[in-house]
C-alpha positions, 0 to 999 in steps of 0.5 A, spaced: 336 863 050 338 858 045 346 859 046 350 862 051 355 866 046 355 868 039 362 868 036 363 874 030 369 873 026 372 874 020 373 867 017 381 869 016 382 868 023 379 861 024 385 857 024 390 861 028 384 863 033 377 862 033 377 854 032 381 853 038 377 858 042 371 855 040 373 848 042 375 851 049 368 854 050 364 847 048 369 843 052 367 848 058 360 846 055 358 853 054 352 853 048 356 856 042 353 860 036 359 859 031 357 858 023 361 851 022 357 848 028 350 852 028 349 854 020 343 849 018 343 846 010 337 849 007 336 855 011 338 862 009 345 865 011 342 871 014 336 868 017 341 863 021 346 869 023 340 873 025 337 868 030 344 867 033 344 874 034 338 875 037 338 868 041 345 869 045 346 871 051 353 874 050 357 876 043 364 875 043 367 879 037 374 877 035 377 884 032 382 883 027 385 887 021 381 883 017 374 883 021 375 891 021 374 891 013 368 886 012 361 888 010 358 882 014 362 882 020 360 889 021 353 887 020 353 882 025 357 887 030 351 892 029 346 887 031 350 885 037 351 892 039 344 894 038 342 888 043 347 891 048 344 898 047 337 895 049 341 891 055 339 884 052 346 882 051 353 883 053 359 884 048 366 882 049 371 884 044 377 880 043 383 884 040 386 879 035 393 882 032 390 890 033 392 895 038 388 901 042 389 905 036 386 900 031 380 900 035 379 907 036 379 909 029 374 903 028 369 904 033 371 909 039 366 906 044 369 899 043 376 901 045 373 903 052 370 896 053 377 892 054 384 895 055 
């Protein structure tokens, strides 16, 4: 595996949660796939994300109201959940400004991963 953790998030959550969270992981020497650090100039966005999804042991999904509405985040979540189903990766959801009801409406299986 190239990365320990793939961070799936909505860009609107970077400032108040995602960047500080990623900095903490990097300080602990966790190899993190994070778009601001891992995207390479000249490489196609989808290809880079696919590589991050397929080459990470864990997928941290920062679920927020914005995350639930975006198409691209759903693409990442679908990829991570497929790897989870195939037992190739572990998905770790973080509920950011959401409650249990919000998660149940979005994805009932995710609601049971963390309470």
